[in-house]
N, C-alpha and C positions, 0 to 999 in steps of 0.2 A: 420558450425559445424553440424556433423551428429550424432544423438543419436540412439542407438539400445537398446531396453528394453526387458527383458524377461517377463514382465507383464505390464498391462495397468496402466500408470501414466500420469500426466499432462506434456507432453514433452515440451510444450511451456513455462511452468513455469521454467523448468530446463534450457532451452535456454536463457531465460531472466536473470536468475541468473548468468549464465556464461557470458553473454554480459556485465553485470555491474561489476561483481567481478573478472573476469579473462579475460585479454586482449589478451591472446595468444592461444585461443581455436578455433578460426574461421575455421582453415583448418584441424581440428582434427576430427577423428571418435571415439566416446566414446561408449563403450559397457558395459552394466549393467547386473549383475546377482544378483537379489534380492531374498532372501529366508528367511524363518523363521525356527529357530531351538530351540525348547523348548520355553523359555520365552524371546528369543533374536531375534532381526531382524538383518540380516547380509546383507550388501551391498558390493558387489565386483564390482569394476569399472576398466576398462582397456582403456588405451589410445594407439591408433595405432601409432600416431606420436612419442610418447615418448617410445613406446614398454614397457609399465610399467603398473602393476596392483597394486591397493591398496584396502584394505578391511577395512570397518568401521562397527563395530557391537555395539549394545547397547540394553539394556533390554527394553521390551515393556513398554511404559509410559502411555498408554491409553489416557484419555482425557487431560492429562497434556500437550501433544504435538498435535498440529493440523496437521493431515496427516503425521504421523511419517515416513513412507517409503519415501514419496516425499521429506520431509525435510532432511532425511539422504542421499538421492541421491544427493542433492545439497552440503551438507557438505563433502561428499566423494570426490567431485571434488576439494575442497580446499586441502584436504589431498593428492589427486593424484598429484596436481601441486605444492604441498608444499608451499601454500600461508598462511601467518599468518597476521591477522589484529587485532587491539585492540578490535574491536567489533565482532571479530570472523566471524561467518556465518550470522550475523544479517544484513539485507539489507533494506534500505528504511528509514522510520521514526518511532518515538514512540517505541523504544525498550522496554520501561517499560511495554508495553502491554504483552510482553512475560513473564515477572516476575509476573505481576498481574494474568495472567492465571494460572501459577504454584501455586500461593498462593490460588487462588479460588478453585483449585482442590486438596487442602489438603496438599501442601508442607509447611514445615517450611522454614524460611529464609535460614537455613543451607542446607537443601535438595535442595532448589531452586538454591543456589550458586553452588552446586556440578553439577547440570544439566547445568547451564549456562556455567560453565568452561569446563566440560568434554564432553558435548553433543554439545552445540552451539559454543564452543571454544572461549568464551569471556574472556578477560584479567581480572585479579583481580581488576585493577584500574577501569575498566568500570563497573564491577559488584558492586563495592563499590558505584559508582555514581548512578547506577540503584536503589540500595537499598535506598539511601538517598532521591532520587526523589520520589520513590513510597511511602515511609513513610510520606513524606510531602504531597503528593497527597491525601493519605487516610485521613490525618488530616484535609485537606481543602475541601474535596469533598462535594458538595451540594447533599445530598441524597433526597431532596424534589423535585428536578427537573431533567429532562433529557435534552439531547442536540441532535440536529439533524444535520447530515452531509449529504449533497447532492453532489454526485460526478458526474461530467460531463466528460466522458472518451474520449474527442476529443480535439485535438490541431491543430494549423496551421502547425506545424512541430514537430517531436519527438526529444527532447533534448537527446544528446548522453549519458548523465549521468542518465537519468530518469529510475526509477524502478517501477513507478506507472502503473496502468492499464490505459493507454492512447494510442490513435491511431490517426494518421494523418487524418484530416477530408477529405482530397483529396486522401487518400489511399484506400486500399481494404475494410477495416472495415468501412470506412466512408459511404458506401452505406446503413448502418443500422441506420444512424443518425435520419431519420424521424421516424422509428419504435421505436428507443430509446426514443425520446421525447414523443411519444404517450403512451408508457409503463410507463414512469416516471409520467405522469399526472395521470394515473390509480393508480400507487403506492402511490402517495400523497393522493388520496382519501382513499385508504385502511389504510394508516398510520393515517389519520385523524379520521377514525372510531375507530381504536384501541385506540388512545389517549382518545377519549371521553368515550369509554367503560370502560377503567381502570382509568379514571380521572387523567391522567398524564399531567403535566404542562411543558412547554418548557422555558428554560432560555437562550439558545443560538442556533443560526442557522448559519450554515457555508456552503457556496457553494465553493467546491474545485474541483480538477480535476486530470489529464487533465487540460483543460483551460475552465472554465465556460463561459467566454465571447466569446467562439466559437459559442454559441447559437446565432441564428439570432435575430434581434429586435423583430420580431413577436413571435418567440418561447420563448424568454426570458420573454416577457410580459405574455404569456400563462402560463408559469410555476409559475411566481411570483403571478399571479392572482389566480391560483389554490391553492397555498399555503395559501394565505389570505382568500380564501373562505372555506377551509377545516380544517385548524389548528388554534387553539386559540393561538395567539401570544401576548396576553395582558400582560403576565409576562416576556416577552422577555427582556433580558438585553443587548444583543449584536447580531446584524445581519450582518455577514461578507460575503463579496463576493471577491474572488480572482480576481485581476485585474492587473496582472503583465506582460501582453504581449500587447504592444501597437498595434501590427498588428492584434489584434482581438477586439480592443476597438474603440468606437466613442462617440461623445457627446450624441447621441440619446440613446445608451445603458445605459450611466451613468444617464441620466434623468429618464429612466424607473426604474433603481435600486432605485433611490431616491424616486420616486413616490410610490413604494411599501414598503418603510421602511428600505432599506439597510442603515445602519448608520456607516459602517466601510468597507473600502476596503483594501485588502492585496496586497501591491506592492512588487513584487519579481523580480527585473531586473537581479539578479544573478551576473551580472558584468556590469560596465560601460566602459569596454575595448572592443572596437568593434571587434578586432581580436579574443578575447576570445569568444565573442558571436557567431562569425562565426564558430569557431572550435567546439562549442557544438551544432551547428545547430539551433541557435536562430537567425533568419534572419531579424533583424530589428535594427535600430539605436536608 
């Protein structure tokens, strides 16, 4: 897929969206013309393969939408290819984050519903579900503690369905692995100082990815040791480590996790059908 933009946007993000949401764009050239007219953003998108142009325009929503021009550029692709999904243009996980952002930035539930339906293209059924979940989340939310998520953006292979920031450890981005680990260690120190300064307590700690167990035994111990040395985990209720790929696990890594207090692992085989695993690029039994 080739993308031509009339202004600087995150082209890789658009490509990733197309890879996951649109299976028939690989051989296409997509040309964008993005402009602002008064209080509206207008995205015109043209497909050379289809010889078709589509326009998507919407009022400026400010902080309610993260990077509105980029988001509209992705949504315009769905309109261009006439794709309709129950979740609209929402991709990945935790769609309720979108609704919570709208509410935090001053929307009523009615205003948020309008944006979810007409901007993000989410169906009524899924908007109802989002509202129900968010209302329950707000009811149960522990406001006295915060949670930490540590993302390791490397995997043995890239699953075909994956929309996360993750890269094959033996691919081009894998060359940054060592620098990533060193930067993560520094960031843990910074977060530790922040938590002490503002007297924040942690109730849960989650290692996700990517594939966290892609870390070598030495680096895994470095990271967990740095956490224990810089962050007060005395009020921790849950310490989770994703461990769903056997091709990156061994007994030594599990022993290191246990040594530093991991008390829950998240197993995500995705399928026990070997042919399915092969088709989605998970190369293990």
